[in-house]
N, C-alpha and C positions, 0 to 999 in steps of 0.2 A: 137644464133643458130649455132651449130658446132664451137663454139669459146669461148674465155675467154676475159673479159675486166679487165684491171688493171689500177688503178690510183695511181700516186705518185706525190705529190707536185702540180705543175701547168701543168701537162700533164696526159693524159690517153691514153691507147693503146687498140685496139681491134685486136686480133689475131684470124683468122678463117681458118679452114681446108677446102679448096675448093674441088670441085668435082674431080679435076685432082690430088688430093693428096698433092698439095703444100700448105704451110702455108702463108697466106697473112696477113701482119701486118700493121696496120695504126695507126699513132700517131697524136693526136690532142691536141691543147692547152686547158687547163682547167682554165677558168677564173672565173667561179662561177656566181651565180645570184646576190650576194651581195659582193662587193669588199672592203667595209669598214671593216678594221680589228678589230676595236673596237666593232662593232656589231657582227662580226663573232666569237668573243671570249666571248661574254656574255652567261653565263649559261642559259640553256633552249632555248633561242633565237637561239643560234648556232645550236641546234638540229633541230629546225624548218627549218632553212636555209639549213642545211645538208640534211634533209629529202627531201625537194623540189628539191634540186640540184641533188640528187641521182636519183629521179624519171625522171628528164629531161635527164640526162646523160644516164640512163639506156634505155630510149626510143630511143635515138639517136644510141646507140650501137646496140640495137635490130634491128633497121631499116637498119643499115650498114651491120650487119652480114647476114640479110636476102638477101640483094642485092648481097653480095659477094658469097653467096651460089648458086646464079644463074650463068649461063654460062657467062654472060656479066656483071661483077660486076661494080657498079657505083663508081666513085672516092670519093664521099662524102656521108655522111649519108643523108637520105631524109629530107629536110627542107621545108615542104609545109603544106598547110591547112589540108590535110588528116592526117598527123602525129599529128598536134595540136589537131584535133578533136579526134583522137584515144586516145591521152593522157588524154584529158578532160573526155572522156567517161569512160576510165579505172578508173580514180579517183572517179568519181561519182558512178560507179558500186561498187567499193570497199567500199566506205563509206556507200552506201545503203545496201550492203550485210552484212557487219561486224559491223556496228554501228546502223543503223536504223531498219533493219529486226529483230535483237534480241529484240529490245524494243517492236516492235509490237507483236512478239510471246509471250513475257512476259506478255502483257496485258491480254492474254487469261487465264493466271494463277491467275489473281486477284480474281476470284471466289473461289479459294482454299487457297490463301495466303492473310492475312490481314496486316502482318508486312511490313513496308516500307523497312527495312533492308533485310528481306528475299526476297522481290521482286527484290531489287538491286542485291542480290547474284544470284537469279534465272536468271535474265537477263544476268549476267556475265557468268553463266554456259552455257546458250544457245549460247552466243557469242563464247566461247571457243569450244563448240561442233561443231558449224558451221565452225570455222576456221580450227580446226584439221581435220574435215571431208572433207573439201575442199582440204587441202593439201594432205590427204591420197588418195582422189579420183583422182586428177590429176597426182599423182605419178604412177598411173597404166597405163597412156597413153604412148605409145612407144616413141613419139617425146619428151615428157617431161622427160622421163627416160634418154634420151641422154643429154638433157639440164642439168639434175641433175648430170650426170656423169662428165660433164664439170665443174659444180659447185664444185664437189669433187676435180677435178684437181686444181681448183683455191685455195681451202683451203689447199690442200696438199703442193702446192708451197709456200704459205705464211708460213705454219708451218715449212716447211723444212728450210727456211731462218731464221725464228725466233729461231730455234733450233741451229743455227750457223753452219749448214751443207752446203756443196757445192750443188748448184742447178743442180743436175743431175737426169736423169730419175729414176735411182735405188733409190737414196735418197728420191726423191719425192714419189715414189711408197710406200716406207716404212713409210712415215709420216701419221699423222692422218688426216682424212677428216672432223673433227669437229673443229670449231673455235669459241671462245667466242664473237668475234665482228661480227658474221654473221648476215645478215639481217633477217634470219629466227628467231633467238633468239630475235632480236629487235621487230619483229612483235608480238611474243608471249608476250614479256614484255608490249607492247602496250595494249594487251588484259587484262593483270593483272592490269595495272595502271588504265585503264578505269573502272574496277570493283571498285577500291578504290575511284576514283573520284565520281562515281555515288552512292556510299554509303553515301556520305556526301552532294552531290548536288542533291536535289530532289525538284521538283516543281509539283503543282497540274495540271497545264495546259498541255495537251498532245502536243499541238503545241510548247509550250516553251520547253518541254522536248526533242522533236525531234530537235529543233534548237540548243539546248545546245549540243546534241550528235554530231552534224555536226560542230558547231563552235569551240568546244573544241578539235577536232581532232589534230590540230597543237600543242596545248599546251601539250596534252598527248604524242604526238610524241616527243616533246622537252624534256620532263621529262624522257621518256624511253631512249632517246639518252644519257642522262647523266649517266644512270645506265650502259648502254652498254659500255660507255667510261671508267667508273670506273672498270667494269668487265675485260676489256681488259688490264688493268694495275695492277690489284690487285690479290694477292693470298690469300686474306682474306677468312676464312672458310665460313662465312655467305654469302659473295658475290658468292663464288663458288657454294654453295647450291642453291642460287636463280638462278644462271645461268644454273643449271643442266637440268631443263625441256627444255630449248632452245637447249641444246646440244643433248638431246634425240631426239627432233623433227628433228634435222639435219640428223638423220638416214633415214628419209623419203626424205628430200630435197637435199641430196647429194648421189651420187653413186660412186662405185669404178671405176675410169677411166682406160682405157687401155693405153699402152705406147704412142700411137699416140695422145691421148687426153692430156697426160702429156706434150708432146712436144709442143703442142699449148699453154698450160699454161706457160711453161718456156719461150717461145717466147714472150708472152705478158708481163711477168715480165721484161725480159731483155731489152725490148723496152723503158721502162720508169724508171728503177731502177737499180742502180749499186750495185747488191747484193754482189759482191766480196769484195768491200770496206766495206760494212756493216758487213759481216761475219768476215773480218779481224779485224775491230775495236771491234766487240763484243768479239772475241777471246782474243784480247789484253786486253780488260777490265776485263775479267775473270782472266787472269794471274796477 
Protein backbone atom coordinates (compact mmCIF):
# COMPACT_ATOMS: atom_id res chain seq x y z
CA UNK A 1 0.00 0.00 0.00
CA UNK A 2 1.54 3.29 -1.21
CA UNK A 3 4.83 1.49 -1.57
CA UNK A 4 7.16 -0.98 -3.26
CA UNK A 5 8.91 -4.07 -1.92
CA UNK A 6 12.22 -5.21 -3.41
CA UNK A 7 14.28 -8.27 -2.50
CA UNK A 8 17.89 -8.94 -3.38
CA UNK A 9 19.90 -11.79 -1.91
CA UNK A 10 19.47 -12.02 1.84
CA UNK A 11 17.65 -8.69 2.30
CA UNK A 12 14.37 -7.12 1.32
CA UNK A 13 13.22 -3.53 1.55
CA UNK A 14 9.82 -1.89 1.86
CA UNK A 15 9.64 1.75 0.76
CA UNK A 16 6.41 3.63 1.51
CA UNK A 17 5.25 7.15 0.69
CA UNK A 18 3.82 8.38 4.00
CA UNK A 19 0.99 10.86 4.43
CA UNK A 20 3.49 13.70 5.06
CA UNK A 21 5.08 13.07 1.64
CA UNK A 22 8.29 11.53 2.98
CA UNK A 23 9.56 8.14 1.82
CA UNK A 24 10.07 5.70 4.68
CA UNK A 25 12.39 2.80 3.80
CA UNK A 26 12.77 -0.27 6.00
CA UNK A 27 15.27 -3.05 5.31
CA UNK A 28 14.91 -6.55 6.76
CA UNK A 29 16.99 -9.72 6.60
CA UNK A 30 15.58 -12.37 4.28
CA UNK A 31 16.32 -15.79 5.72
CA UNK A 32 13.68 -17.85 3.96
CA UNK A 33 11.58 -20.71 5.28
CA UNK A 34 14.12 -23.33 4.11
CA UNK A 35 17.83 -22.60 4.51
CA UNK A 36 19.22 -25.87 3.16
CA UNK A 37 20.76 -24.87 -0.18
CA UNK A 38 20.57 -28.39 -1.59
CA UNK A 39 16.80 -28.36 -1.14
CA UNK A 40 16.50 -24.79 -2.38
CA UNK A 41 18.22 -25.73 -5.65
CA UNK A 42 16.13 -28.80 -6.49
CA UNK A 43 13.89 -28.22 -9.54
CA UNK A 44 10.15 -27.96 -8.77
CA UNK A 45 10.82 -28.13 -5.02
CA UNK A 46 12.59 -24.77 -5.14
CA UNK A 47 9.47 -23.35 -6.79
CA UNK A 48 7.26 -24.64 -3.98
CA UNK A 49 9.61 -23.11 -1.40
CA UNK A 50 9.83 -19.81 -3.29
CA UNK A 51 6.03 -19.67 -3.65
CA UNK A 52 5.50 -20.14 0.10
CA UNK A 53 8.23 -17.65 1.00
CA UNK A 54 6.81 -15.05 -1.38
CA UNK A 55 3.40 -15.35 0.26
CA UNK A 56 4.84 -14.92 3.75
CA UNK A 57 7.11 -12.01 2.80
CA UNK A 58 4.31 -10.35 0.87
CA UNK A 59 1.96 -10.51 3.86
CA UNK A 60 4.64 -9.01 6.09
CA UNK A 61 5.32 -6.21 3.61
CA UNK A 62 1.59 -5.51 3.29
CA UNK A 63 1.20 -5.34 7.06
CA UNK A 64 4.19 -2.99 7.36
CA UNK A 65 3.06 -0.70 4.54
CA UNK A 66 -0.41 -0.45 6.06
CA UNK A 67 1.07 0.57 9.42
CA UNK A 68 3.40 3.13 7.84
CA UNK A 69 0.51 4.72 5.98
CA UNK A 70 -1.02 5.54 9.36
CA UNK A 71 0.10 8.65 11.21
CA UNK A 72 1.99 6.64 13.81
CA UNK A 73 3.91 3.97 11.89
CA UNK A 74 5.08 0.87 13.71
CA UNK A 75 8.74 -0.04 13.71
CA UNK A 76 8.20 -3.64 12.63
CA UNK A 77 5.72 -5.50 10.47
CA UNK A 78 2.86 -6.97 12.45
CA UNK A 79 3.77 -10.43 13.74
CA UNK A 80 0.73 -11.71 15.61
CA UNK A 81 -2.06 -14.23 15.44
CA UNK A 82 -4.27 -11.95 13.34
CA UNK A 83 -1.70 -11.79 10.54
CA UNK A 84 -1.28 -15.57 10.66
CA UNK A 85 -5.03 -16.04 10.46
CA UNK A 86 -5.29 -13.57 7.58
CA UNK A 87 -2.56 -15.43 5.71
CA UNK A 88 -4.25 -18.80 6.26
CA UNK A 89 -7.66 -17.42 5.28
CA UNK A 90 -6.24 -15.85 2.11
CA UNK A 91 -4.63 -19.13 1.01
CA UNK A 92 -7.79 -21.15 1.72
CA UNK A 93 -9.93 -18.60 -0.12
CA UNK A 94 -7.63 -18.56 -3.14
CA UNK A 95 -7.54 -22.37 -3.38
CA UNK A 96 -11.30 -22.49 -2.95
CA UNK A 97 -12.07 -19.89 -5.62
CA UNK A 98 -9.51 -20.83 -8.25
CA UNK A 99 -9.18 -24.60 -7.81
CA UNK A 100 -12.26 -26.04 -6.07
CA UNK A 101 -15.01 -23.74 -7.41
CA UNK A 102 -14.19 -24.38 -11.11
CA UNK A 103 -14.44 -28.13 -10.45
CA UNK A 104 -17.88 -27.77 -8.88
CA UNK A 105 -19.08 -25.56 -11.72
CA UNK A 106 -17.78 -28.07 -14.29
CA UNK A 107 -19.89 -30.81 -12.67
CA UNK A 108 -23.01 -29.03 -13.88
CA UNK A 109 -21.71 -29.45 -17.43
CA UNK A 110 -21.60 -33.25 -17.16
CA UNK A 111 -25.17 -33.51 -18.48
CA UNK A 112 -23.95 -31.93 -21.74
CA UNK A 113 -20.40 -33.32 -21.97
CA UNK A 114 -19.56 -37.02 -21.87
CA UNK A 115 -15.86 -36.88 -22.76
CA UNK A 116 -13.44 -36.81 -19.84
CA UNK A 117 -10.97 -34.76 -21.85
CA UNK A 118 -13.60 -32.18 -22.73
CA UNK A 119 -14.67 -32.02 -19.08
CA UNK A 120 -11.08 -31.29 -18.03
CA UNK A 121 -10.83 -28.59 -20.69
CA UNK A 122 -14.18 -27.13 -19.62
CA UNK A 123 -13.02 -26.98 -16.01
CA UNK A 124 -9.82 -25.27 -17.12
CA UNK A 125 -11.77 -22.75 -19.17
CA UNK A 126 -13.95 -21.95 -16.15
CA UNK A 127 -10.83 -21.54 -14.01
CA UNK A 128 -9.30 -19.10 -16.50
CA UNK A 129 -12.55 -17.13 -16.75
CA UNK A 130 -12.80 -16.82 -12.96
CA UNK A 131 -9.17 -15.76 -12.66
CA UNK A 132 -9.23 -13.17 -15.45
CA UNK A 133 -12.64 -11.94 -14.30
CA UNK A 134 -11.33 -11.49 -10.75
CA UNK A 135 -8.24 -9.61 -11.93
CA UNK A 136 -10.36 -7.39 -14.18
CA UNK A 137 -12.92 -6.68 -11.47
CA UNK A 138 -10.46 -5.63 -8.77
CA UNK A 139 -8.53 -3.51 -11.26
CA UNK A 140 -11.56 -1.18 -11.28
CA UNK A 141 -11.25 -0.43 -7.54
CA UNK A 142 -9.56 2.96 -6.83
CA UNK A 143 -7.30 1.61 -4.06
CA UNK A 144 -6.21 -1.35 -6.17
CA UNK A 145 -5.53 0.97 -9.10
CA UNK A 146 -2.97 2.77 -6.94
CA UNK A 147 -1.43 -0.55 -5.88
CA UNK A 148 -1.17 -1.51 -9.54
CA UNK A 149 0.52 1.80 -10.37
CA UNK A 150 3.15 1.07 -7.72
CA UNK A 151 3.40 -2.41 -9.24
CA UNK A 152 4.15 -0.67 -12.53
CA UNK A 153 6.85 1.40 -10.81
CA UNK A 154 8.44 -1.80 -9.51
CA UNK A 155 8.57 -3.35 -12.99
CA UNK A 156 9.86 -0.18 -14.59
CA UNK A 157 12.71 0.06 -12.08
CA UNK A 158 13.76 -3.55 -12.69
CA UNK A 159 13.54 -3.16 -16.47
CA UNK A 160 15.53 0.05 -16.33
CA UNK A 161 18.40 -1.68 -14.53
CA UNK A 162 18.29 -4.78 -16.71
CA UNK A 163 18.54 -2.55 -19.78
CA UNK A 164 21.79 -1.19 -18.35
CA UNK A 165 20.48 2.34 -17.77
CA UNK A 166 21.00 4.67 -14.84
CA UNK A 167 18.22 4.37 -12.29
CA UNK A 168 16.77 7.86 -12.67
CA UNK A 169 13.16 9.00 -12.69
CA UNK A 170 13.33 9.84 -16.40
CA UNK A 171 14.87 6.50 -17.40
CA UNK A 172 12.43 4.54 -15.26
CA UNK A 173 9.51 6.49 -16.71
CA UNK A 174 10.57 5.46 -20.22
CA UNK A 175 10.99 1.78 -19.33
CA UNK A 176 8.39 -0.95 -19.86
CA UNK A 177 5.97 -1.85 -17.12
CA UNK A 178 5.81 -5.48 -18.32
CA UNK A 179 8.20 -8.10 -17.02
CA UNK A 180 8.41 -11.84 -17.75
CA UNK A 181 9.18 -12.81 -14.14
CA UNK A 182 6.06 -11.08 -12.80
CA UNK A 183 3.79 -12.87 -10.34
CA UNK A 184 0.83 -12.16 -12.62
CA UNK A 185 2.39 -14.25 -15.36
CA UNK A 186 3.24 -16.92 -12.80
CA UNK A 187 -0.39 -17.19 -11.69
CA UNK A 188 -1.59 -17.43 -15.28
CA UNK A 189 0.93 -20.21 -15.94
CA UNK A 190 -0.44 -21.97 -12.83
CA UNK A 191 -3.87 -21.90 -14.47
CA UNK A 192 -2.53 -23.44 -17.71
CA UNK A 193 -0.41 -26.08 -15.94
CA UNK A 194 -3.42 -27.12 -13.86
CA UNK A 195 -5.36 -27.74 -17.09
CA UNK A 196 -2.60 -30.06 -18.35
CA UNK A 197 -2.42 -31.86 -14.99
CA UNK A 198 -6.11 -32.63 -14.80
CA UNK A 199 -6.25 -33.72 -18.42
CA UNK A 200 -4.22 -36.74 -17.36
CA UNK A 201 -5.11 -37.10 -13.68
CA UNK A 202 -8.76 -38.04 -13.46
CA UNK A 203 -10.59 -40.03 -10.78
CA UNK A 204 -14.22 -41.10 -10.46
CA UNK A 205 -14.66 -40.09 -6.81
CA UNK A 206 -15.62 -36.44 -6.39
CA UNK A 207 -14.02 -36.32 -2.94
CA UNK A 208 -10.74 -37.66 -4.34
CA UNK A 209 -10.93 -35.20 -7.22
CA UNK A 210 -11.33 -32.27 -4.81
CA UNK A 211 -8.47 -33.49 -2.61
CA UNK A 212 -6.21 -33.81 -5.64
CA UNK A 213 -6.98 -30.23 -6.67
CA UNK A 214 -5.93 -29.01 -3.24
CA UNK A 215 -2.94 -31.29 -2.66
CA UNK A 216 -1.44 -30.74 -6.11
CA UNK A 217 -1.42 -26.93 -5.81
CA UNK A 218 2.21 -26.87 -4.51
CA UNK A 219 3.38 -29.21 -7.29
CA UNK A 220 1.63 -27.13 -9.96
CA UNK A 221 3.16 -23.98 -8.46
CA UNK A 222 6.61 -25.60 -8.49
CA UNK A 223 6.37 -26.54 -12.17
CA UNK A 224 5.02 -23.10 -13.06
CA UNK A 225 7.98 -21.53 -11.24
CA UNK A 226 10.39 -23.49 -13.43
CA UNK A 227 8.75 -22.06 -16.55
CA UNK A 228 8.88 -18.48 -15.21
CA UNK A 229 12.54 -19.06 -14.30
CA UNK A 230 13.32 -20.19 -17.84
CA UNK A 231 11.28 -17.36 -19.36
CA UNK A 232 13.25 -14.78 -17.39
CA UNK A 233 16.54 -16.03 -18.84
CA UNK A 234 15.58 -17.09 -22.37
CA UNK A 235 14.89 -15.34 -25.66
CA UNK A 236 13.60 -18.53 -27.25
CA UNK A 237 10.70 -17.83 -29.63
CA UNK A 238 8.51 -20.58 -28.14
CA UNK A 239 9.14 -19.42 -24.56
CA UNK A 240 8.38 -15.83 -25.59
CA UNK A 241 5.11 -16.94 -27.19
CA UNK A 242 4.06 -18.87 -24.09
CA UNK A 243 4.96 -15.87 -21.91
CA UNK A 244 2.90 -13.44 -23.99
CA UNK A 245 -0.52 -14.07 -22.33
CA UNK A 246 1.01 -13.24 -18.94
CA UNK A 247 2.52 -10.07 -20.39
CA UNK A 248 -0.87 -9.07 -21.79
CA UNK A 249 -2.50 -9.67 -18.41
CA UNK A 250 0.02 -7.29 -16.84
CA UNK A 251 -1.75 -4.49 -18.69
CA UNK A 252 -4.43 -4.97 -16.02
CA UNK A 253 -2.21 -5.60 -12.98
CA UNK A 254 0.20 -2.74 -13.61
CA UNK A 255 -0.49 0.94 -14.20
CA UNK A 256 1.58 3.90 -15.28
CA UNK A 257 3.15 5.39 -12.14
CA UNK A 258 3.68 9.08 -11.57
CA UNK A 259 7.13 10.44 -10.70
CA UNK A 260 6.43 10.28 -6.95
CA UNK A 261 5.66 6.56 -7.23
CA UNK A 262 8.80 6.02 -9.31
CA UNK A 263 10.85 7.71 -6.57
CA UNK A 264 9.48 5.17 -4.08
CA UNK A 265 10.47 2.32 -6.39
CA UNK A 266 13.99 3.72 -6.78
CA UNK A 267 14.34 4.11 -3.01
CA UNK A 268 13.32 0.48 -2.53
CA UNK A 269 15.88 -0.76 -5.09
CA UNK A 270 18.73 1.33 -3.73
CA UNK A 271 18.13 0.04 -0.20
CA UNK A 272 19.07 -3.54 -1.14
CA UNK A 273 20.81 -3.52 -4.51
CA UNK A 274 23.95 -1.82 -5.86
CA UNK A 275 22.56 -1.05 -9.30
CA UNK A 276 25.52 1.17 -10.22
CA UNK A 277 27.96 -1.75 -10.00
CA UNK A 278 25.51 -3.98 -11.86
CA UNK A 279 25.10 -1.48 -14.71
CA UNK A 280 28.86 -0.89 -14.88
CA UNK A 281 29.62 -4.62 -15.04
CA UNK A 282 26.87 -5.20 -17.60
CA UNK A 283 28.24 -2.41 -19.77
CA UNK A 284 31.78 -3.76 -19.47
CA UNK A 285 30.51 -7.22 -20.45
CA UNK A 286 28.87 -5.85 -23.59
CA UNK A 287 32.10 -4.08 -24.59
